[in-house]
ZAVEXFI-153715 format. One record per atom (N, C-alpha, C): y, z negated, x; residue in three letters. Coordinates in pm, whole numbers, padded with zeros to 5 digits, always signed. Atoms other than C-alpha are relative to their C-alpha. Layout:
% ZAVEXFI-153715
YZXala
...
This chain:
% ZAVEXFI-153715
-00134+00078+00016unk
+08842-10781+08808unk
+00054+00016-00135unk
-00056-00014+00128unk
+08997-10864+08484unk
+00129+00074-00006unk
-00114-00091+00003unk
+09274-10640+08363unk
+00126-00072+00019unk
-00132+00075-00019unk
+09549-10910+08355unk
+00009-00022+00150unk
-00019+00026-00142unk
+09477-10999+08719unk
+00028+00124+00072unk
-00010-00129-00057unk
+09444-10644+08820unk
+00159+00060-00014unk
-00130-00045+00034unk
+09774-10542+08649unk
+00108-00068+00069unk
-00108+00090-00058unk
+09977-10835+08770unk
+00003+00011+00157unk
+00014-00017-00142unk
+09847-10808+09127unk
+00062+00132+00051unk
-00056-00145-00034unk
+09935-10432+09138unk
+00151+00006-00018unk
-00151+00001+00029unk
+10281-10501+08996unk
+00069-00063+00110unk
-00075+00094-00098unk
+10376-10774+09244unk
-00017+00073+00139unk
+00016-00062-00130unk
+10218-10591+09548unk
+00091+00134+00019unk
-00085-00119-00014unk
+10407-10272+09462unk
+00149-00033+00037unk
-00143+00052-00035unk
+10733-10472+09483unk
+00005-00039+00142unk
+00003+00044-00122unk
+10632-10640+09794unk
+00005+00116+00106unk
+00006-00116-00086unk
+10536-10309+09955unk
+00134+00078+00017unk
-00131-00061+00004unk
+10866-10146+09839unk
+00097-00072+00095unk
-00108+00079-00073unk
+11055-10425+10010unk
-00043-00009+00142unk
+00033+00011-00136unk
+10865-10397+10331unk
-00059-00139+00055unk
+00038+00136-00040unk
+10722-10750+10326unk
-00135+00016+00061unk
+00130+00005-00072unk
+10434-10815+10566unk
-00068-00121-00062unk
+00070+00104+00067unk
+10183-11020+10362unk
-00139+00010-00007unk
+00140-00013+00041unk
+09822-11101+10284unk
-00018-00069-00125unk
+00039+00063+00123unk
+09684-11162+09946unk
-00117-00099+00033unk
+00093+00097-00029unk
+09476-11475+09953unk
-00053-00067-00129unk
+00040+00085+00115unk
+09297-11723+09716unk
-00095+00071-00092unk
+00082-00047+00100unk
+09132-11641+09382unk
-00004+00146-00016unk
-00001-00144+00021unk
+09243-11281+09361unk
-00083+00065+00110unk
+00088-00064-00109unk
+09072-11199+09692unk
-00154-00040-00025unk
+00140+00040+00039unk
+08757-11394+09573unk
-00045+00101-00110unk
+00035-00101+00097unk
+08761-11162+09267unk
-00020+00145+00063unk
+00007-00133-00071unk
+08812-10855+09487unk
-00132+00005+00070unk
+00139+00000-00072unk
+08496-10961+09685unk
-00115-00005-00091unk
+00111-00009+00087unk
+08290-10956+09372unk
-00037-00122-00085unk
+00032+00116+00088unk
+08291-11308+09229unk
+00135-00020-00096unk
-00102-00003+00088unk
+08500-11282+08922unk
+00008-00143-00064unk
-00019+00132+00062unk
+08643-11613+08799unk
+00136-00017-00048unk
-00141+00026+00057unk
+08935-11743+08608unk
+00061-00104+00094unk
-00081+00099-00069unk
+09217-11945+08762unk
-00023-00132-00070unk
+00018+00137+00059unk
+09172-12325+08722unk
+00134-00074+00016unk
-00114+00084-00015unk
+09438-12571+08658unk
-00030-00122+00088unk
+00026+00124-00085unk
+09479-12904+08845unk
-00104-00090-00049unk
+00110+00074+00052unk
+09231-13062+08615unk
-00140+00057+00009unk
+00138-00072-00030unk
+08963-12799+08696unk
-00034+00088-00127unk
+00032-00085+00114unk
+08990-12629+08355unk
+00049+00140+00017unk
-00040-00139-00010unk
+09002-12250+08322unk
+00134+00021-00074unk
-00129-00029+00062unk
+09347-12110+08243unk
+00021+00152-00010unk
-00022-00148+00023unk
+09469-11778+08116unk
+00112+00054+00078unk
-00112-00040-00078unk
+09775-11764+08340unk
-00061+00037+00137unk
+00046-00046-00121unk
+09692-11560+08646unk
+00075-00056+00109unk
-00059+00058-00116unk
+09766-11737+08975unk
-00019+00100+00125unk
+00013-00098-00110unk
+09845-11501+09264unk
+00060-00076+00133unk
-00028+00066-00121unk
+09866-11637+09621unk
+00018+00092+00113unk
-00025-00089-00111unk
+10028-11468+09912unk
+00041-00079+00124unk
-00040+00053-00145unk
+10062-11557+10285unk
+00081+00095+00053unk
-00089-00096-00061unk
+10357-11398+10442unk
+00038-00045+00148unk
-00049+00032-00123unk
+10500-11391+10791unk
+00146-00048-00011unk
-00135+00046+00036unk
+10799-11615+10758unk
+00110+00027+00097unk
-00090-00025-00114unk
+10965-11519+11090unk
+00065+00125-00015unk
-00051-00138+00013unk
+11014-11149+11022unk
+00024+00054-00136unk
+00001-00048+00145unk
+11002-11135+10647unk
+00087-00079-00092unk
-00063+00086+00093unk
+11217-11410+10504unk
+00095+00082-00093unk
-00092-00071+00083unk
+11494-11179+10382unk
-00058+00110-00084unk
+00073-00105+00076unk
+11269-10902+10288unk
-00068-00067-00131unk
+00070+00074+00112unk
+11077-11158+10071unk
+00104-00038-00105unk
-00103+00034+00095unk
+11401-11265+09912unk
+00035+00120-00087unk
-00023-00124+00073unk
+11457-10898+09818unk
-00099+00027-00097unk
+00111-00017+00104unk
+11118-10884+09649unk
+00017-00113-00117unk
-00001+00107+00102unk
+11169-11220+09479unk
+00109+00036-00100unk
-00104-00044+00101unk
+11499-11083+09323unk
-00054+00100-00088unk
+00061-00107+00080unk
+11314-10777+09204unk
-00094-00054-00110unk
+00086+00069+00097unk
+11069-11011+09037unk
+00069-00095-00095unk
-00075+00077+00097unk
+11344-11187+08862unk
+00046-00142+00044unk
-00042+00124-00051unk
+11416-11489+09079unk
+00143-00006+00048unk
-00131+00004-00046unk
+11772-11598+09152unk
-00010-00038+00145unk
+00016+00024-00143unk
+11807-11593+09533unk
+00139-00004+00072unk
-00131+00009-00051unk
+12180-11603+09583unk
+00026-00102+00110unk
-00018+00118-00077unk
+12194-11951+09731unk
-00079+00010+00134unk
+00100-00008-00119unk
+11896-11877+09960unk
+00063+00098+00102unk
-00062-00108-00091unk
+12073-11567+10103unk
+00115-00059+00083unk
-00108+00050-00069unk
+12359-11793+10207unk
-00046-00087+00116unk
+00047+00089-00106unk
+12151-12005+10438unk
+00022+00067+00129unk
-00038-00061-00121unk
+12273-11952+10786unk
-00129-00003+00098unk
+00128+00009-00091unk
+11949-12074+10959unk
-00109-00052-00085unk
+00113+00043+00083unk
+11658-12080+10715unk
-00106-00047+00089unk
+00113+00053-00071unk
+11358-12278+10830unk
-00135+00072-00050unk
+00118-00083+00046unk
+11070-12025+10800unk
-00122-00079-00022unk
+00137+00080+00035unk
+10793-12291+10817unk
+00021-00074-00135unk
-00015+00068+00127unk
+10951-12451+10502unk
+00025+00096-00114unk
-00029-00090+00103unk
+10989-12142+10309unk
-00109+00034-00091unk
+00089-00023+00102unk
+10739-12186+10038unk
+00074+00035-00133unk
-00059-00036+00125unk
+10821-12014+09717unk
-00107-00002-00122unk
+00087-00003+00123unk
+10674-12052+09359unk
+00086+00065-00112unk
-00070-00052+00126unk
+10771-11835+09067unk
-00104-00013-00111unk
+00084+00014+00116unk
+10622-11913+08720unk
+00052+00096-00103unk
-00036-00099+00107unk
+10634-11628+08468unk
-00112-00019-00109unk
+00082+00020+00115unk
+10471-11608+08125unk
-00151+00049+00031unk
+00127-00057-00025unk
+10179-11395+08249unk
-00068-00043+00139unk
+00043+00040-00131unk
+10147-11523+08614unk
+00086-00098+00070unk
-00070+00085-00087unk
+10232-11768+08874unk
-00022+00058+00137unk
+00005-00048-00134unk
+10316-11661+09227unk
+00030-00114+00102unk
-00020+00087-00113unk
+10291-11868+09540unk
+00009+00080+00128unk
-00022-00069-00143unk
+10430-11741+09880unk
-00002-00104+00102unk
+00027+00103-00098unk
+10302-11948+10161unk
+00032+00045+00142unk
-00020-00033-00131unk
+10433-11953+10515unk
-00109-00038+00095unk
+00115+00049-00088unk
+10121-12125+10654unk
-00112-00024-00115unk
+00124+00007+00070unk
+09764-12141+10532unk
-00097-00087+00059unk
+00105+00093-00056unk
+09511-12422+10588unk
-00121+00079+00062unk
+00115-00042-00065unk
+09228-12329+10831unk
+00013+00139+00053unk
-00037-00142-00053unk
+09390-12004+10955unk
+00067-00008+00130unk
-00083-00018-00128unk
+09513-11879+11284unk
+00131+00037-00027unk
-00139-00040+00035unk
+09863-11751+11311unk
-00010+00124-00079unk
-00009-00115+00103unk
+09971-11488+11056unk
-00031+00123+00071unk
+00013-00121-00068unk
+09985-11218+11315unk
-00161+00041+00034unk
+00137-00014-00035unk
+09613-11267+11420unk
-00078+00037-00136unk
+00064-00030+00129unk
+09489-11276+11054unk
+00044+00143-00054unk
-00040-00136+00051unk
+09695-10973+10964unk
-00068+00115+00068unk
+00068-00105-00078unk
+09532-10770+11247unk
-00144+00023-00044unk
+00141-00014+00051unk
+09191-10827+11078unk
-00002+00018-00153unk
-00017-00010+00142unk
+09315-10766+10727unk
-00092+00112-00056unk
+00081-00105+00068unk
+09118-10563+10480unk
+00107+00056-00109unk
-00095-00061+00089unk
+09288-10329+10225unk
-00074+00036-00127unk
+00053-00032+00126unk
+09212-10299+09857unk
+00096+00101-00072unk
-00091-00090+00058unk
+09353-10028+09647unk
-00017-00018-00161unk
-00001+00009+00150unk
+09444-10075+09268unk
+00100+00100-00038unk
-00098-00114+00039unk
+09592-09766+09108unk
+00023+00086+00130unk
-00044-00065-00131unk
+09788-09607+09395unk
+00070-00101+00095unk
-00059+00093-00079unk
+09891-09935+09543unk
-00106-00062+00101unk
+00089+00058-00098unk
+09745-10052+09874unk
+00038-00153+00010unk
-00021+00157-00005unk
+09703-10434+09885unk
-00068-00052+00120unk
+00068+00082-00118unk
+09648-10626+10219unk
-00057-00123-00050unk
+00074+00132+00040unk
+09392-10898+10167unk
-00055-00058+00138unk
+00053+00083-00108unk
+09274-11164+10403unk
-00145+00052+00017unk
+00135-00041-00026unk
+08950-11070+10571unk
-00103-00103-00061unk
+00106+00077+00065unk
+08625-11207+10424unk
-00025-00132+00079unk
+00010+00126-00086unk
+08572-11443+10728unk
+00110-00093+00002unk
-00110+00084+00020unk
+08919-11577+10701unk
+00004-00069-00125unk
+00003+00056+00148unk
+08880-11622+10328unk
-00097-00116-00005unk
+00111+00109-00004unk
+08570-11834+10390unk
+00054-00120+00079unk
-00056+00120-00075unk
+08748-12041+10663unk
+00107-00073-00078unk
-00105+00071+00079unk
+09041-12104+10433unk
-00064-00088-00118unk
+00077+00073+00106unk
+08815-12208+10149unk
-00065-00125+00051unk
+00054+00128-00062unk
+08632-12447+10382unk
+00098-00102+00039unk
-00111+00091-00036unk
+08956-12595+10506unk
+00052-00070-00125unk
-00065+00065+00118unk
+09082-12652+10150unk
-00105-00096-00050unk
+00104+00084+00032unk
+08737-12803+10059unk
-00008-00059-00149unk
+00008+00047+00151unk
+08805-12842+09669unk
-00134+00043-00060unk
+00120-00045+00049unk
+08511-12809+09451unk
-00002+00144-00042unk
+00003-00146+00042unk
+08627-12467+09319unk
-00011+00084+00128unk
+00016-00087-00126unk
+08653-12351+09685unk
-00148+00005+00049unk
+00138+00007-00040unk
+08306-12471+09759unk
-00087+00092-00083unk
+00075-00094+00097unk
+08172-12279+09448unk
+00032+00143+00043unk
-00031-00147-00041unk
+08361-11968+09569unk
-00077+00038+00118unk
+00068-00037-00115unk
+08202-11984+09898unk
-00148+00020-00030unk
+00135-00027+00041unk
+07856-12024+09744unk
-00019+00120-00065unk
+00014-00123+00074unk
+07903-11739+09508unk
+00017+00120+00098unk
-00027-00111-00100unk
+08048-11513+09785unk
-00112+00024+00095unk
+00111-00010-00092unk
+07757-11593+10013unk
-00126+00058-00073unk
+00105-00063+00085unk
+07513-11500+09733unk
+00016+00142+00004unk
-00035-00152+00008unk
+07700-11168+09692unk
-00034+00060+00138unk
+00012-00059-00142unk
+07697-11104+10074unk
-00160+00023+00030unk
+00148-00005-00030unk
+07310-11170+10080unk
-00068+00107-00104unk
+00054-00108+00095unk
+07273-10903+09809unk
-00035-00050-00135unk
+00023+00055+00126unk
+07232-11139+09520unk
+00118+00003-00094unk
-00110-00016+00095unk
+07440-11111+09208unk
+00070-00139-00019unk
-00066+00136+00021unk
+07695-11393+09189unk
+00009-00029-00149unk
-00010+00049+00142unk
+07705-11591+08869unk
+00144+00028-00051unk
-00132-00019+00047unk
+07999-11477+08660unk
+00039-00115-00079unk
-00058+00119+00066unk
+08220-11762+08540unk
+00027+00036-00145unk
-00029-00010+00151unk
+08231-11799+08163unk
+00069-00131-00037unk
-00068+00118+00030unk
+08465-12036+07997unk
-00104-00102-00074unk
+00092+00095+00054unk
+08298-12349+07890unk
+00008-00004-00159unk
-00019-00004+00138unk
+08206-12367+07525unk
-00012-00148-00043unk
+00010+00148+00056unk
+08272-12695+07343unk
-00091-00007-00108unk
+00105+00015+00102unk
+07989-12818+07128unk
+00078-00008-00135unk
-00068-00012+00133unk
+08066-12754+06766unk
-00076-00031-00105unk
């Protein structure tokens, strides 16, 4: 896993853990943790240097804990705290920082309820921080549900790794010179 991804994931998860947020790390970070290292892609499919971290959280029991974590990460949440009846299903949050982008999702395509997925979570450790990650099988189901070309490539590379073959490491495209 590249250093920038590792450091940013560790930093964010330390704050989430300190605030008691129940979450699962999903997306490209977990693909990297499973052994297929690739860069984040932008909406046009080009590699980007900004780390994109995706988290699925339990919106019903964690909304205000997540607000605490977002505040520690530098997000203004005063107006959100004033909501008398927040709608957990609509509580998607995105934070864009110079080194990383964070997405906190209340629902994830192709997945069962959060509680069921959380019960089968795996745990990665970076430094001294334990990071709950979506299980391999749920990661594959999520990638299949999304169906984007990069998700299909992730599945292909992860299956190669699972079969004992070395996944192809992504390298930035070289422009002809």
